[in-house]
Phi, psi and omega in degrees: 000136185252137177236144172259126176253115179262119189258114163053049176275071187245157187300324183292344177262359179267161175310132184092350180277173184295330179227062189293135174256126183306127178065018183300328182291344178292343182285338184296314180296325178296315179299315181298322180291326185277327190308318181294347185263010181239152179290328184212141177234130174232164179221155173249160183216117168297129189214071188277141168287158175303144178076025180299145183295345178276355182275129178301331181298343182268000184229104185304136175081010179248168179223154176307140181098340178284160181251137174225175168263124179243099179052045174091002179237142174295138185222124167281133179273143185232161167298156172305128183206156176048046179281133181308134178088000179252158178298326181301335180276348184284149171293148181302136186296338180278349178289132183282077188294340179297338180275352182274119184289324182203144180250132182247104176286155180210165179078027185270349176269120184295344186268352183210139177277166182218096176279315183287147173285353183259322186217164166286172187294339176265002185052038178275328179223146177260153179276343186097356182296316182298314181296321179296312181298315180295323178295333178272358179083019181287134176244332184236132177237146179237123188250137177210163174131214187233133356243155185310315190271001178228269190291325176294312182302310185288328174296315181292320178299316179293321178301315179296317180295330179280357174101003176280140168291118194239135176228151175245131182272099194295323180277000173259014181231156170220153186253152172291314181057056172304321171246140179306132178089001180301322180296315178294322177297323178296317179296323177295318178297321178295317178299319179297331180273003178091008178273120187271137174279139174224164175251152181303324182297338178284347188249345181207000000 
């Protein structure tokens, strides 16, 4: 059974958002085109409380993009984004959400960030996504969304480690690219972990 995992197609990651990913809105049409071709569709949602520890605004003298230690874990600092109760945290209105069987919020603990749709960055708590997919009989997962070099990468790496046959839909992703080439480096890391790249046209 095949599942599509749509990662964080939220307004704050779209052009004009607090943590905009270049051309990020182009992924919405890819998701809509793909959803009817899968047995199951799930989505993740960055859903931070105000004052999350990953926000540069919470650390005096720092700026987005800098690295700190956050309760024992390396942490890239970000602008305030995807704050609960704000439009920036909402899924894009053009996304056909009626086809999404279940939404998995993440990043709700102020002390730890959560890039992966499966766990927080310290793997201290699970979101329930793995158990849900296995309970539905899913064996193969296809990951797409925002952003290639962060939440897509870590979701796909965890999926592979959990035993799912995992692919990343490359034209359904866009990268933050804090450093030039981060997106391509992420895809290379995924290939090394056994995650195969595919294009949307190969699936529908």
